[in-house]
N, CA, C, O and the ligand as a Tripos MOL2 file, in Angstrom:
@<TRIPOS>MOLECULE
protein
  317   315    80     0     0
PROTEIN
NO_CHARGES

@<TRIPOS>ATOM
      1 N         111.8850  128.8670   89.7360 N.3       1 MET1
      2 CA        111.1410  128.6600   90.9750 C.3       1 MET1
      3 C         111.3310  127.2280   91.4380 C.2       1 MET1
      4 O         111.2120  126.3020   90.6350 O.2       1 MET1
      5 N         111.6240  127.0250   92.7140 N.am      2 PRO2
      6 CA        111.7870  125.6640   93.2320 C.3       2 PRO2
      7 C         110.4600  124.9180   93.1940 C.2       2 PRO2
      8 O         109.3880  125.5170   93.1090 O.2       2 PRO2
      9 N         110.5630  123.6140   93.2590 N.am      3 THR3
     10 CA        109.3620  122.7920   93.2340 C.3       3 THR3
     11 C         108.5300  123.0390   94.4950 C.2       3 THR3
     12 O         109.0450  123.0150   95.6130 O.2       3 THR3
     13 N         107.2570  123.2720   94.2910 N.am      4 ILE4
     14 CA        106.3520  123.5070   95.4080 C.3       4 ILE4
     15 C         105.6060  122.2140   95.7270 C.2       4 ILE4
     16 O         104.8770  121.6760   94.8930 O.2       4 ILE4
     17 N         105.8020  121.7360   96.9330 N.am      5 LYS5
     18 CA        105.0850  120.5180   97.3250 C.3       5 LYS5
     19 C         104.2920  120.7050   98.6050 C.2       5 LYS5
     20 O         103.1660  120.2220   98.7260 O.2       5 LYS5
     21 N         104.8800  121.4050   99.5560 N.am      6 THR6
     22 CA        104.2640  121.4760  100.8790 C.3       6 THR6
     23 C         103.9010  122.9060  101.2440 C.2       6 THR6
     24 O         104.2760  123.8550  100.5560 O.2       6 THR6
     25 N         103.1710  123.0380  102.3280 N.am      7 LEU7
     26 CA        102.7970  124.3740  102.8110 C.3       7 LEU7
     27 C         104.0290  125.2100  103.1440 C.2       7 LEU7
     28 O         104.0460  126.4170  102.9030 O.2       7 LEU7
     29 N         105.0480  124.5790  103.6930 N.am      8 SER8
     30 CA        106.2530  125.3470  104.0130 C.3       8 SER8
     31 C         106.9560  125.8220  102.7430 C.2       8 SER8
     32 O         107.5770  126.8850  102.7380 O.2       8 SER8
     33 N         106.8610  125.0290  101.6560 N.am      9 ASP9
     34 CA        107.4130  125.4740  100.3710 C.3       9 ASP9
     35 C         106.6930  126.7280   99.8890 C.2       9 ASP9
     36 O         107.3190  127.6580   99.3820 O.2       9 ASP9
     37 N         105.3780  126.7430  100.0520 N.am     10 LEU10
     38 CA        104.5940  127.9060   99.6380 C.3      10 LEU10
     39 C         105.0320  129.1460  100.4000 C.2      10 LEU10
     40 O         105.2370  130.2170   99.8280 O.2      10 LEU10
     41 N         105.1660  128.9710  101.6970 N.am     11 GLU11
     42 CA        105.5240  130.1020  102.5330 C.3      11 GLU11
     43 C         106.9110  130.6270  102.1770 C.2      11 GLU11
     44 O         107.1230  131.8360  102.0770 O.2      11 GLU11
     45 N         107.8420  129.7130  101.9890 N.am     12 ARG12
     46 CA        109.2210  130.1010  101.7110 C.3      12 ARG12
     47 C         109.3320  130.7900  100.3520 C.2      12 ARG12
     48 O         110.1650  131.6790  100.1750 O.2      12 ARG12
     49 N         108.5110  130.3900   99.4050 N.am     13 SER13
     50 CA        108.5980  130.9370   98.0520 C.3      13 SER13
     51 C         107.6460  132.1020   97.8330 C.2      13 SER13
     52 O         107.5320  132.6140   96.7200 O.2      13 SER13
     53 N         106.9630  132.5220   98.8900 N.am     14 ASN14
     54 CA        106.0060  133.6220   98.7770 C.3      14 ASN14
     55 C         104.9200  133.3560   97.7510 C.2      14 ASN14
     56 O         104.4310  134.2730   97.0920 O.2      14 ASN14
     57 N         104.5500  132.0940   97.6250 N.am     15 VAL15
     58 CA        103.4480  131.7420   96.7430 C.3      15 VAL15
     59 C         102.1410  131.9360   97.5020 C.2      15 VAL15
     60 O         101.9940  131.4820   98.6360 O.2      15 VAL15
     61 N         101.2020  132.6130   96.8630 N.am     16 THR16
     62 CA         99.8950  132.8020   97.4770 C.3      16 THR16
     63 C          98.9760  131.6620   97.0620 C.2      16 THR16
     64 O          98.9320  131.2770   95.8930 O.2      16 THR16
     65 N          98.2500  131.1320   98.0260 N.am     17 ILE17
     66 CA         97.3100  130.0550   97.7250 C.3      17 ILE17
     67 C          95.9000  130.6150   97.8060 C.2      17 ILE17
     68 O          95.5040  131.2100   98.8090 O.2      17 ILE17
     69 N          95.1470  130.4120   96.7240 N.am     18 TYR18
     70 CA         93.7850  130.9190   96.6470 C.3      18 TYR18
     71 C          92.8000  129.7700   96.7120 C.2      18 TYR18
     72 O          93.0380  128.6970   96.1570 O.2      18 TYR18
     73 N          91.7010  130.0020   97.3920 N.am     19 GLY19
     74 CA         90.5990  129.0660   97.3600 C.3      19 GLY19
     75 C          89.5040  129.6350   96.4710 C.2      19 GLY19
     76 O          89.0110  130.7380   96.7070 O.2      19 GLY19
     77 N          89.1290  128.8800   95.4520 N.am     20 ASN20
     78 CA         88.0970  129.3320   94.5270 C.3      20 ASN20
     79 C          86.8220  128.5370   94.7420 C.2      20 ASN20
     80 O          86.8250  127.3070   94.6790 O.2      20 ASN20
     81 N          85.7540  129.2360   94.9910 N.am     21 CYS21
     82 CA         84.4560  128.6170   95.2400 C.3      21 CYS21
     83 C          83.9840  127.8490   94.0160 C.2      21 CYS21
     84 O          84.0870  128.3330   92.8880 O.2      21 CYS21
     85 N          83.4630  126.6370   94.2500 N.am     22 THR22
     86 CA         82.9170  125.8540   93.1460 C.3      22 THR22
     87 C          81.3930  125.8850   93.1620 C.2      22 THR22
     88 O          80.7420  125.1010   92.4720 O.2      22 THR22
     89 N          80.8280  126.8020   93.9570 N.am     23 GLY23
     90 CA         79.3850  126.9420   93.9710 C.3      23 GLY23
     91 C          78.8600  127.4650   92.6360 C.2      23 GLY23
     92 O          79.5680  128.1510   91.8990 O.2      23 GLY23
     93 N          77.6250  127.1330   92.3460 N.am     24 ARG24
     94 CA         77.0150  127.5860   91.0920 C.3      24 ARG24
     95 C          76.9720  129.1050   91.0310 C.2      24 ARG24
     96 O          76.6100  129.7720   92.0010 O.2      24 ARG24
     97 N          77.3480  129.6390   89.8730 N.am     25 HIS25
     98 CA         77.2470  131.0730   89.6190 C.3      25 HIS25
     99 C          78.0480  131.9020   90.6050 C.2      25 HIS25
    100 O          77.7180  133.0660   90.8330 O.2      25 HIS25
    101 N          79.0820  131.3420   91.1920 N.am     26 CYS26
    102 CA         79.8520  132.1290   92.1530 C.3      26 CYS26
    103 C          81.2810  132.3020   91.6540 C.2      26 CYS26
    104 O          81.6040  133.3120   91.0290 O.2      26 CYS26
    105 N          82.1390  131.3190   91.9290 N.am     27 GLY27
    106 CA         83.5180  131.4200   91.4830 C.3      27 GLY27
    107 C          84.3520  132.4080   92.2680 C.2      27 GLY27
    108 O          85.4350  132.8000   91.8350 O.2      27 GLY27
    109 N          83.8470  132.8100   93.4260 N.am     28 HIS28
    110 CA         84.5740  133.7490   94.2670 C.3      28 HIS28
    111 C          85.9140  133.1560   94.6990 C.2      28 HIS28
    112 O          85.9840  131.9950   95.1020 O.2      28 HIS28
    113 N          86.9670  133.9510   94.6140 N.am     29 GLY29
    114 CA         88.2800  133.4990   95.0340 C.3      29 GLY29
    115 C          88.7780  134.3110   96.2110 C.2      29 GLY29
    116 O          88.5790  135.5250   96.2680 O.2      29 GLY29
    117 N          89.4190  133.6470   97.1390 N.am     30 GLN30
    118 CA         89.9690  134.3750   98.2720 C.3      30 GLN30
    119 C          91.3330  133.8050   98.6310 C.2      30 GLN30
    120 O          91.5400  132.5920   98.5970 O.2      30 GLN30
    121 N          92.2550  134.6860   98.9730 N.am     31 ALA31
    122 CA         93.5870  134.2390   99.3830 C.3      31 ALA31
    123 C          93.4920  133.5840  100.7510 C.2      31 ALA31
    124 O          92.7930  134.0710  101.6400 O.2      31 ALA31
    125 N          94.2000  132.4800  100.9080 N.am     32 LEU32
    126 CA         94.1600  131.7620  102.1700 C.3      32 LEU32
    127 C          95.4140  132.0700  102.9820 C.2      32 LEU32
    128 O          96.5140  132.0990  102.4300 O.2      32 LEU32
    129 N          95.2640  132.2980  104.2710 N.am     33 PRO33
    130 CA         96.4260  132.5810  105.1220 C.3      33 PRO33
    131 C          97.2590  131.3290  105.3440 C.2      33 PRO33
    132 O          96.8150  130.3730  105.9800 O.2      33 PRO33
    133 N          98.4800  131.3510  104.8050 N.am     34 ILE34
    134 CA         99.3220  130.1560  104.8590 C.3      34 ILE34
    135 C          99.6740  129.7830  106.2940 C.2      34 ILE34
    136 O          99.7500  128.6020  106.6310 O.2      34 ILE34
    137 N          99.8880  130.7930  107.1420 N.am     35 ASP35
    138 CA        100.2600  130.4490  108.5140 C.3      35 ASP35
    139 C          99.1360  129.6950  109.2260 C.2      35 ASP35
    140 O          99.3920  128.8090  110.0410 O.2      35 ASP35
    141 N          97.9050  130.0500  108.9140 N.am     36 GLU36
    142 CA         96.7800  129.3260  109.5220 C.3      36 GLU36
    143 C          96.6800  127.9010  108.9800 C.2      36 GLU36
    144 O          96.3680  126.9660  109.7180 O.2      36 GLU36
    145 N          96.9470  127.7480  107.6840 N.am     37 LEU37
    146 CA         96.9230  126.4090  107.0910 C.3      37 LEU37
    147 C          98.0070  125.5320  107.7070 C.2      37 LEU37
    148 O          97.7930  124.3460  107.9610 O.2      37 LEU37
    149 N          99.1760  126.1310  107.9430 N.am     38 ILE38
    150 CA        100.2790  125.3770  108.5470 C.3      38 ILE38
    151 C          99.9190  124.9550  109.9690 C.2      38 ILE38
    152 O         100.2180  123.8360  110.3860 O.2      38 ILE38
    153 N          99.2750  125.8580  110.7100 N.am     39 MET39
    154 CA         98.8610  125.4980  112.0630 C.3      39 MET39
    155 C          97.8640  124.3480  112.0510 C.2      39 MET39
    156 O          97.8690  123.4910  112.9350 O.2      39 MET39
    157 N          97.0180  124.3460  111.0420 N.am     40 ARG40
    158 CA         95.9360  123.3700  111.0080 C.3      40 ARG40
    159 C          96.3630  122.0400  110.3890 C.2      40 ARG40
    160 O          95.9820  120.9710  110.8650 O.2      40 ARG40
    161 N          97.1560  122.1210  109.3240 N.am     41 PHE41
    162 CA         97.4900  120.8990  108.5810 C.3      41 PHE41
    163 C          98.9440  120.4840  108.7260 C.2      41 PHE41
    164 O          99.2970  119.3430  108.4280 O.2      41 PHE41
    165 N          99.7950  121.4070  109.1840 N.am     42 GLY42
    166 CA        101.2110  121.0840  109.3550 C.3      42 GLY42
    167 C         102.0400  121.6040  108.1920 C.2      42 GLY42
    168 O         101.5800  121.6390  107.0500 O.2      42 GLY42
    169 N         103.2750  122.0100  108.4990 N.am     43 ALA43
    170 CA        104.1460  122.6160  107.4860 C.3      43 ALA43
    171 C         104.5210  121.6290  106.3890 C.2      43 ALA43
    172 O         104.8270  122.0410  105.2700 O.2      43 ALA43
    173 N         104.5020  120.3320  106.6900 N.am     44 ASP44
    174 CA        104.8970  119.3270  105.7120 C.3      44 ASP44
    175 C         103.7100  118.7710  104.9380 C.2      44 ASP44
    176 O         103.8400  117.7920  104.2030 O.2      44 ASP44
    177 N         102.5550  119.4000  105.1060 N.am     45 TYR45
    178 CA        101.3750  118.9320  104.3780 C.3      45 TYR45
    179 C         101.5590  119.1850  102.8880 C.2      45 TYR45
    180 O         101.8610  120.3080  102.4840 O.2      45 TYR45
    181 N         101.3810  118.1550  102.0690 N.am     46 VAL46
    182 CA        101.5820  118.2650  100.6230 C.3      46 VAL46
    183 C         100.3310  118.8380   99.9770 C.2      46 VAL46
    184 O          99.2350  118.3010  100.1390 O.2      46 VAL46
    185 N         100.5020  119.9290   99.2440 N.am     47 VAL47
    186 CA         99.3440  120.6160   98.6720 C.3      47 VAL47
    187 C          99.0220  120.1640   97.2490 C.2      47 VAL47
    188 O          97.9670  120.5000   96.7110 O.2      47 VAL47
    189 N          99.9470  119.3900   96.6330 N.am     48 ILE48
    190 CA         99.6810  118.9170   95.2760 C.3      48 ILE48
    191 C          98.6080  117.8260   95.3320 C.2      48 ILE48
    192 O          98.7660  116.8210   96.0250 O.2      48 ILE48
    193 N          97.5310  118.0360   94.6020 N.am     49 ASN49
    194 CA         96.4130  117.0870   94.5620 C.3      49 ASN49
    195 C          95.7940  116.8440   95.9360 C.2      49 ASN49
    196 O          95.2020  115.7930   96.1780 O.2      49 ASN49
    197 N          95.9310  117.8050   96.8200 N.am     50 GLU50
    198 CA         95.3600  117.6180   98.1520 C.3      50 GLU50
    199 C          93.8380  117.7720   98.0890 C.2      50 GLU50
    200 O          93.3010  118.3710   97.1570 O.2      50 GLU50
    201 N          93.1550  117.2210   99.0960 N.am     51 THR51
    202 CA         91.6990  117.3110   99.1070 C.3      51 THR51
    203 C          91.1630  117.8970  100.4100 C.2      51 THR51
    204 O          90.0300  118.3760  100.4520 O.2      51 THR51
    205 N          91.9610  117.8650  101.4640 N.am     52 ARG52
    206 CA         91.4280  118.2630  102.7690 C.3      52 ARG52
    207 C          91.2000  119.7710  102.8580 C.2      52 ARG52
    208 O          90.1790  120.2200  103.3780 O.2      52 ARG52
    209 N          92.1640  120.5540  102.3450 N.am     53 ILE53
    210 CA         91.9860  122.0080  102.4010 C.3      53 ILE53
    211 C          90.8080  122.4280  101.5200 C.2      53 ILE53
    212 O          89.9470  123.2020  101.9380 O.2      53 ILE53
    213 N          90.7900  121.9050  100.2990 N.am     54 SER54
    214 CA         89.7390  122.3210   99.3690 C.3      54 SER54
    215 C          88.3630  121.9000   99.8610 C.2      54 SER54
    216 O          87.3840  122.6170   99.6540 O.2      54 SER54
    217 N          88.2800  120.7380  100.5150 N.am     55 ALA55
    218 CA         86.9930  120.2810  101.0310 C.3      55 ALA55
    219 C          86.5220  121.1480  102.1930 C.2      55 ALA55
    220 O          85.3230  121.2820  102.4370 O.2      55 ALA55
    221 N          87.4840  121.7330  102.9060 N.am     56 ALA56
    222 CA         87.1440  122.5170  104.0940 C.3      56 ALA56
    223 C          86.8770  123.9890  103.7680 C.2      56 ALA56
    224 O          86.4950  124.7630  104.6460 O.2      56 ALA56
    225 N          87.0790  124.3700  102.5140 N.am     57 LEU57
    226 CA         86.8610  125.7670  102.1520 C.3      57 LEU57
    227 C          85.4050  126.1690  102.3480 C.2      57 LEU57
    228 O          84.4820  125.4220  102.0250 O.2      57 LEU57
    229 N          85.2290  127.3710  102.8860 N.am     58 ARG58
    230 CA         83.8860  127.9000  103.0180 C.3      58 ARG58
    231 C          83.8800  129.2730  102.3540 C.2      58 ARG58
    232 O          84.6050  130.1770  102.7700 O.2      58 ARG58
    233 N          83.0610  129.4200  101.3260 N.am     59 CYS59
    234 CA         83.0380  130.6620  100.5730 C.3      59 CYS59
    235 C          82.4780  131.7970  101.4310 C.2      59 CYS59
    236 O          81.4420  131.6550  102.0800 O.2      59 CYS59
    237 N          83.1870  132.9200  101.4170 N.am     60 GLN60
    238 CA         82.7320  134.0570  102.2010 C.3      60 GLN60
    239 C          81.5980  134.8030  101.5040 C.2      60 GLN60
    240 O          80.9100  135.6110  102.1290 O.2      60 GLN60
    241 N          81.4030  134.5420  100.2390 N.am     61 ARG61
    242 CA         80.3570  135.2610   99.5150 C.3      61 ARG61
    243 C          79.0290  134.5110   99.5450 C.2      61 ARG61
    244 O          77.9910  135.0860   99.8720 O.2      61 ARG61
    245 N          79.0660  133.2220   99.2000 N.am     62 CYS62
    246 CA         77.7940  132.4980   99.0710 C.3      62 CYS62
    247 C          77.6330  131.4190  100.1330 C.2      62 CYS62
    248 O          76.5570  130.8320  100.2490 O.2      62 CYS62
    249 N          78.6860  131.1410  100.9170 N.am     63 GLY63
    250 CA         78.5710  130.1390  101.9670 C.3      63 GLY63
    251 C          78.7370  128.7190  101.4890 C.2      63 GLY63
    252 O          78.6110  127.7830  102.2780 O.2      63 GLY63
    253 N          79.0210  128.5330  100.1910 N.am     64 HIS64
    254 CA         79.2250  127.2020   99.6460 C.3      64 HIS64
    255 C          80.4210  126.5280  100.3090 C.2      64 HIS64
    256 O          81.4360  127.1740  100.5660 O.2      64 HIS64
    257 N          80.3040  125.2460  100.5830 N.am     65 ARG65
    258 CA         81.4060  124.5140  101.1900 C.3      65 ARG65
    259 C          82.0860  123.6670  100.1220 C.2      65 ARG65
    260 O          81.4410  122.8780   99.4310 O.2      65 ARG65
    261 N          83.3950  123.8420   99.9970 N.am     66 GLY66
    262 CA         84.1510  123.0930   98.9910 C.3      66 GLY66
    263 C          84.6140  124.0180   97.8810 C.2      66 GLY66
    264 O          83.9010  124.9410   97.4880 O.2      66 GLY66
    265 N          85.8070  123.7640   97.3830 N.am     67 GLY67
    266 CA         86.3370  124.6280   96.3390 C.3      67 GLY67
    267 C          87.5640  124.0200   95.7000 C.2      67 GLY67
    268 O          87.8680  122.8410   95.8800 O.2      67 GLY67
    269 N          88.2590  124.8520   94.9520 N.am     68 MET68
    270 CA         89.4830  124.4290   94.2960 C.3      68 MET68
    271 C          90.6120  125.3600   94.7270 C.2      68 MET68
    272 O          90.3990  126.5490   94.9620 O.2      68 MET68
    273 N          91.8050  124.8030   94.8250 N.am     69 LEU69
    274 CA         92.9550  125.6110   95.2030 C.3      69 LEU69
    275 C          93.7180  126.0550   93.9610 C.2      69 LEU69
    276 O          93.8820  125.2930   93.0080 O.2      69 LEU69
    277 N          94.1740  127.2860   93.9910 N.am     70 THR70
    278 CA         95.0150  127.8170   92.9290 C.3      70 THR70
    279 C          96.2720  128.3960   93.5580 C.2      70 THR70
    280 O          96.2010  129.1340   94.5400 O.2      70 THR70
    281 N          97.4190  128.0580   92.9900 N.am     71 LEU71
    282 CA         98.6740  128.6000   93.4910 C.3      71 LEU71
    283 C          99.1170  129.7480   92.6090 C.2      71 LEU71
    284 O          99.1640  129.6180   91.3860 O.2      71 LEU71
    285 N          99.4380  130.8600   93.2210 N.am     72 SER72
    286 CA         99.8370  132.0400   92.4730 C.3      72 SER72
    287 C         101.2380  132.4730   92.8880 C.2      72 SER72
    288 O         101.4390  132.9610   94.0010 O.2      72 SER72
    289 N         102.2060  132.2930   91.9880 N.am     73 PRO73
    290 CA        103.5860  132.6740   92.2950 C.3      73 PRO73
    291 C         103.6880  134.1870   92.4850 C.2      73 PRO73
    292 O         102.8730  134.9470   91.9620 O.2      73 PRO73
    293 N         104.6830  134.6030   93.2280 N.am     74 PRO74
    294 CA        104.8630  136.0410   93.4130 C.3      74 PRO74
    295 C         105.1850  136.7170   92.0820 C.2      74 PRO74
    296 O         105.8670  136.1490   91.2290 O.2      74 PRO74
    297 N         104.6890  137.9170   91.9260 N.am     75 SER75
    298 CA        104.9480  138.6410   90.6890 C.3      75 SER75
    299 C         106.4020  139.0700   90.6170 C.2      75 SER75
    300 O         106.9650  139.5950   91.5780 O.2      75 SER75
    301 N         106.9920  138.8340   89.4590 N.am     76 THR76
    302 CA        108.3990  139.2120   89.2900 C.3      76 THR76
    303 C         108.5490  140.3410   88.2880 C.2      76 THR76
    304 O         109.6650  140.7410   87.9580 O.2      76 THR76
    305 N         107.4180  140.8580   87.8020 N.am     77 THR77
    306 CA        107.4830  141.8840   86.7680 C.3      77 THR77
    307 C         107.7310  143.2600   87.3690 C.2      77 THR77
    308 O         108.2650  144.1450   86.7000 O.2      77 THR77
    309 N         107.3480  143.4420   88.6220 N.am     78 LYS78
    310 CA        107.5730  144.7340   89.2550 C.3      78 LYS78
    311 C         108.9500  144.7730   89.9200 C.2      78 LYS78
    312 O         109.4300  143.7620   90.4330 O.2      78 LYS78
    313 N         109.5510  145.8990   89.9060 N.am     79 SER79
    314 CA        110.8610  146.0090   90.5340 C.3      79 SER79
    315 C         110.7870  146.9600   91.7150 C.2      79 SER79
    316 O         111.7940  147.1920   92.3840 O.2      79 SER79
    317 ZN         80.7970  131.1420   96.5820 Zn       80 ZN80
@<TRIPOS>BOND
     1     1     2 1
     2     2     3 1
     3     3     4 2
     4     3     5 am
     5     5     6 1
     6     6     7 1
     7     7     8 2
     8     7     9 am
     9     9    10 1
    10    10    11 1
    11    11    12 2
    12    11    13 am
    13    13    14 1
    14    14    15 1
    15    15    16 2
    16    15    17 am
    17    17    18 1
    18    18    19 1
    19    19    20 2
    20    19    21 am
    21    21    22 1
    22    22    23 1
    23    23    24 2
    24    23    25 am
    25    25    26 1
    26    26    27 1
    27    27    28 2
    28    27    29 am
    29    29    30 1
    30    30    31 1
    31    31    32 2
    32    31    33 am
    33    33    34 1
    34    34    35 1
    35    35    36 2
    36    35    37 am
    37    37    38 1
    38    38    39 1
    39    39    40 2
    40    39    41 am
    41    41    42 1
    42    42    43 1
    43    43    44 2
    44    43    45 am
    45    45    46 1
    46    46    47 1
    47    47    48 2
    48    47    49 am
    49    49    50 1
    50    50    51 1
    51    51    52 2
    52    51    53 am
    53    53    54 1
    54    54    55 1
    55    55    56 2
    56    55    57 am
    57    57    58 1
    58    58    59 1
    59    59    60 2
    60    59    61 am
    61    61    62 1
    62    62    63 1
    63    63    64 2
    64    63    65 am
    65    65    66 1
    66    66    67 1
    67    67    68 2
    68    67    69 am
    69    69    70 1
    70    70    71 1
    71    71    72 2
    72    71    73 am
    73    73    74 1
    74    74    75 1
    75    75    76 2
    76    75    77 am
    77    77    78 1
    78    78    79 1
    79    79    80 2
    80    79    81 am
    81    81    82 1
    82    82    83 1
    83    83    84 2
    84    83    85 am
    85    85    86 1
    86    86    87 1
    87    87    88 2
    88    87    89 am
    89    89    90 1
    90    90    91 1
    91    91    92 2
    92    91    93 am
    93    93    94 1
    94    94    95 1
    95    95    96 2
    96    95    97 am
    97    97    98 1
    98    98    99 1
    99    99   100 2
   100    99   101 am
   101   101   102 1
   102   102   103 1
   103   103   104 2
   104   103   105 am
   105   105   106 1
   106   106   107 1
   107   107   108 2
   108   107   109 am
   109   109   110 1
   110   110   111 1
   111   111   112 2
   112   111   113 am
   113   113   114 1
   114   114   115 1
   115   115   116 2
   116   115   117 am
   117   117   118 1
   118   118   119 1
   119   119   120 2
   120   119   121 am
   121   121   122 1
   122   122   123 1
   123   123   124 2
   124   123   125 am
   125   125   126 1
   126   126   127 1
   127   127   128 2
   128   127   129 am
   129   129   130 1
   130   130   131 1
   131   131   132 2
   132   131   133 am
   133   133   134 1
   134   134   135 1
   135   135   136 2
   136   135   137 am
   137   137   138 1
   138   138   139 1
   139   139   140 2
   140   139   141 am
   141   141   142 1
   142   142   143 1
   143   143   144 2
   144   143   145 am
   145   145   146 1
   146   146   147 1
   147   147   148 2
   148   147   149 am
   149   149   150 1
   150   150   151 1
   151   151   152 2
   152   151   153 am
   153   153   154 1
   154   154   155 1
   155   155   156 2
   156   155   157 am
   157   157   158 1
   158   158   159 1
   159   159   160 2
   160   159   161 am
   161   161   162 1
   162   162   163 1
   163   163   164 2
   164   163   165 am
   165   165   166 1
   166   166   167 1
   167   167   168 2
   168   167   169 am
   169   169   170 1
   170   170   171 1
   171   171   172 2
   172   171   173 am
   173   173   174 1
   174   174   175 1
   175   175   176 2
   176   175   177 am
   177   177   178 1
   178   178   179 1
   179   179   180 2
   180   179   181 am
   181   181   182 1
   182   182   183 1
   183   183   184 2
   184   183   185 am
   185   185   186 1
   186   186   187 1
   187   187   188 2
   188   187   189 am
   189   189   190 1
   190   190   191 1
   191   191   192 2
   192   191   193 am
   193   193   194 1
   194   194   195 1
   195   195   196 2
   196   195   197 am
   197   197   198 1
   198   198   199 1
   199   199   200 2
   200   199   201 am
   201   201   202 1
   202   202   203 1
   203   203   204 2
   204   203   205 am
   205   205   206 1
   206   206   207 1
   207   207   208 2
   208   207   209 am
   209   209   210 1
   210   210   211 1
   211   211   212 2
   212   211   213 am
   213   213   214 1
   214   214   215 1
   215   215   216 2
   216   215   217 am
   217   217   218 1
   218   218   219 1
   219   219   220 2
   220   219   221 am
   221   221   222 1
   222   222   223 1
   223   223   224 2
   224   223   225 am
   225   225   226 1
   226   226   227 1
   227   227   228 2
   228   227   229 am
   229   229   230 1
   230   230   231 1
   231   231   232 2
   232   231   233 am
   233   233   234 1
   234   234   235 1
   235   235   236 2
   236   235   237 am
   237   237   238 1
   238   238   239 1
   239   239   240 2
   240   239   241 am
   241   241   242 1
   242   242   243 1
   243   243   244 2
   244   243   245 am
   245   245   246 1
   246   246   247 1
   247   247   248 2
   248   247   249 am
   249   249   250 1
   250   250   251 1
   251   251   252 2
   252   251   253 am
   253   253   254 1
   254   254   255 1
   255   255   256 2
   256   255   257 am
   257   257   258 1
   258   258   259 1
   259   259   260 2
   260   259   261 am
   261   261   262 1
   262   262   263 1
   263   263   264 2
   264   263   265 am
   265   265   266 1
   266   266   267 1
   267   267   268 2
   268   267   269 am
   269   269   270 1
   270   270   271 1
   271   271   272 2
   272   271   273 am
   273   273   274 1
   274   274   275 1
   275   275   276 2
   276   275   277 am
   277   277   278 1
   278   278   279 1
   279   279   280 2
   280   279   281 am
   281   281   282 1
   282   282   283 1
   283   283   284 2
   284   283   285 am
   285   285   286 1
   286   286   287 1
   287   287   288 2
   288   287   289 am
   289   289   290 1
   290   290   291 1
   291   291   292 2
   292   291   293 am
   293   293   294 1
   294   294   295 1
   295   295   296 2
   296   295   297 am
   297   297   298 1
   298   298   299 1
   299   299   300 2
   300   299   301 am
   301   301   302 1
   302   302   303 1
   303   303   304 2
   304   303   305 am
   305   305   306 1
   306   306   307 1
   307   307   308 2
   308   307   309 am
   309   309   310 1
   310   310   311 1
   311   311   312 2
   312   311   313 am
   313   313   314 1
   314   314   315 1
   315   315   316 2
@<TRIPOS>SUBSTRUCTURE
     1 MET1         2 RESIDUE 1 A MET
     2 PRO2         6 RESIDUE 1 A PRO
     3 THR3        10 RESIDUE 1 A THR
     4 ILE4        14 RESIDUE 1 A ILE
     5 LYS5        18 RESIDUE 1 A LYS
     6 THR6        22 RESIDUE 1 A THR
     7 LEU7        26 RESIDUE 1 A LEU
     8 SER8        30 RESIDUE 1 A SER
     9 ASP9        34 RESIDUE 1 A ASP
    10 LEU10       38 RESIDUE 1 A LEU
    11 GLU11       42 RESIDUE 1 A GLU
    12 ARG12       46 RESIDUE 1 A ARG
    13 SER13       50 RESIDUE 1 A SER
    14 ASN14       54 RESIDUE 1 A ASN
    15 VAL15       58 RESIDUE 1 A VAL
    16 THR16       62 RESIDUE 1 A THR
    17 ILE17       66 RESIDUE 1 A ILE
    18 TYR18       70 RESIDUE 1 A TYR
    19 GLY19       74 RESIDUE 1 A GLY
    20 ASN20       78 RESIDUE 1 A ASN
    21 CYS21       82 RESIDUE 1 A CYS
    22 THR22       86 RESIDUE 1 A THR
    23 GLY23       90 RESIDUE 1 A GLY
    24 ARG24       94 RESIDUE 1 A ARG
    25 HIS25       98 RESIDUE 1 A HIS
    26 CYS26      102 RESIDUE 1 A CYS
    27 GLY27      106 RESIDUE 1 A GLY
    28 HIS28      110 RESIDUE 1 A HIS
    29 GLY29      114 RESIDUE 1 A GLY
    30 GLN30      118 RESIDUE 1 A GLN
    31 ALA31      122 RESIDUE 1 A ALA
    32 LEU32      126 RESIDUE 1 A LEU
    33 PRO33      130 RESIDUE 1 A PRO
    34 ILE34      134 RESIDUE 1 A ILE
    35 ASP35      138 RESIDUE 1 A ASP
    36 GLU36      142 RESIDUE 1 A GLU
    37 LEU37      146 RESIDUE 1 A LEU
    38 ILE38      150 RESIDUE 1 A ILE
    39 MET39      154 RESIDUE 1 A MET
    40 ARG40      158 RESIDUE 1 A ARG
    41 PHE41      162 RESIDUE 1 A PHE
    42 GLY42      166 RESIDUE 1 A GLY
    43 ALA43      170 RESIDUE 1 A ALA
    44 ASP44      174 RESIDUE 1 A ASP
    45 TYR45      178 RESIDUE 1 A TYR
    46 VAL46      182 RESIDUE 1 A VAL
    47 VAL47      186 RESIDUE 1 A VAL
    48 ILE48      190 RESIDUE 1 A ILE
    49 ASN49      194 RESIDUE 1 A ASN
    50 GLU50      198 RESIDUE 1 A GLU
    51 THR51      202 RESIDUE 1 A THR
    52 ARG52      206 RESIDUE 1 A ARG
    53 ILE53      210 RESIDUE 1 A ILE
    54 SER54      214 RESIDUE 1 A SER
    55 ALA55      218 RESIDUE 1 A ALA
    56 ALA56      222 RESIDUE 1 A ALA
    57 LEU57      226 RESIDUE 1 A LEU
    58 ARG58      230 RESIDUE 1 A ARG
    59 CYS59      234 RESIDUE 1 A CYS
    60 GLN60      238 RESIDUE 1 A GLN
    61 ARG61      242 RESIDUE 1 A ARG
    62 CYS62      246 RESIDUE 1 A CYS
    63 GLY63      250 RESIDUE 1 A GLY
    64 HIS64      254 RESIDUE 1 A HIS
    65 ARG65      258 RESIDUE 1 A ARG
    66 GLY66      262 RESIDUE 1 A GLY
    67 GLY67      266 RESIDUE 1 A GLY
    68 MET68      270 RESIDUE 1 A MET
    69 LEU69      274 RESIDUE 1 A LEU
    70 THR70      278 RESIDUE 1 A THR
    71 LEU71      282 RESIDUE 1 A LEU
    72 SER72      286 RESIDUE 1 A SER
    73 PRO73      290 RESIDUE 1 A PRO
    74 PRO74      294 RESIDUE 1 A PRO
    75 SER75      298 RESIDUE 1 A SER
    76 THR76      302 RESIDUE 1 A THR
    77 THR77      306 RESIDUE 1 A THR
    78 LYS78      310 RESIDUE 1 A LYS
    79 SER79      314 RESIDUE 1 A SER
    80 ZN80       317 GROUP 0 **** ****
């Protein structure tokens, strides 16, 4: 897998980016639409150690603001 640094890298590599709620007793995770992130932050936005996306996360379950990002590579086990 190529090195993932920016939003455009994620899109090109079919990596899914998840936002995980850091609210107490929640931990809800939701996949984030990469095209919307690119529109908002730009295709060259570096996602490694970024803080702006995670700070802007709003949990759909509990309404908590703020979370952690998780990158999930595409599954290669299925053919
Ligand atoms: Zn939550």
